[in-house]
Residue, then its C-alpha position, 0 to 999 in steps of 0.5 A: m529976555l527973562n521977564a518971569l518967574l513961575f513957581d510951584l508951591d509945594g516942595t518948590l517954595t517949601d518942602t512940604d511932602t512929608l506933611h501930605l504925606l502924614a496927613i493922607q498916613q493918618l486919615l487912612m489909618e483912622e478911616d479904614g486902618r490902612a497902611f500908607s508907604d511912601e512909596e504909594f505917595m510918590e506914585k499916586c499924590s506928589g504933584r497931582a491935584n485932589p481929583q487925581m490923587c483921589a482917583l488913584l487912591f480910591p477908583e471904587r469910590s464916588v466923586a463926592e466921596h473923593q471930594g469929602f477924602a480932599e477936604r479932610k486931607e487938606a484940613r489936616f495938612r494946614a493943621l500940621s503946617t501951621r509954621l513953614e520954612p522957605i527953600p534955602g535961598l528963596l527969600a534971596l531970589l525973591d528980593w533979586a526978582v523984585a529989585e529986578g522988576l520981574g513978574r512973579v506968580v505962584v502955580t499950583n495944583a494945590p486948593r486955594a486954601n491951601a495956597d493961601h495957608m501956606l503963603g502965610a505960614l511962610g511970610l510970603a503973603g502978597t509977595f506974588a502978583h498972582v496965585v493960579v490954582a488948579e481949581d480954578l481951571p478946567r485942567a490941572k497939572p501936568d496939562p500946560l493950562p495952569y502955566q499958560t495961565g501963569l504966563l497971561k496974568l503976567g502978560a509975558s510969553a514962554a520964552e521970557g519965563m523960567a519956572f520952578e518945579d519939584s513934581v513930574p506932573g509938574l514939570t511935564a506941564a511946565k515944559a509942555a508950555g514952553l517954559f526953560t524948567v528948573g527941577l528942585a530935587t525935594s521930593q523926586p531924584a534928579e534923574a527923574l526930573l531931567a528924565v522929563g526934560a528939566d533944563l536944570v536941576i538943583d537942591d535949592f535956590t542958592d545953586p551958582r548954577l542957577w544964578q548964572a542961568l538967570k542972570a544970563r537970561r536976564a541979560g538976553r544970552 
């Protein structure tokens, strides 16, 4: 029976890849005169925790330099994202989850400062019982540990949960944790999400197939 909903943040609760890309493009141009393409962003940044991203962007730099760039990039992102819009249908889904008494947790590779900022900009501060961030854990997505931690905080088993993800690393993590996983085709084509095991791929939370799956699993079918 469905008792827990686990949500990624960027690209799942709100579509932010364009803003993350812009923040990186601005900094790379300002600091190194370096152009940065959409394709490079998808390959090296989308869905990745900052240590993973920086190792791919700057393999020649030190860990301290990576940390400095990540801090500048996230500060720039927050400056660019003072107002955010939820993915269509999200608020209705959250209202339904509250009415049904389902546990709700955010599981994200974003740093804590970003998670708090984004939930505030969405008007969702306090909506989730817990917010699990990668920087508090020894391993980030695509490792399953963040999702396993989210389940533990909700007191739920994988069989009782449903995860929502938009990236390949995130979806890989959710599936490795044993979760039924819904892919949001906001940052990746549906084919890419299905290829790494998405049980269902939707454009947004208004999709009737999602509601069929939610109600069937809630009924224990």
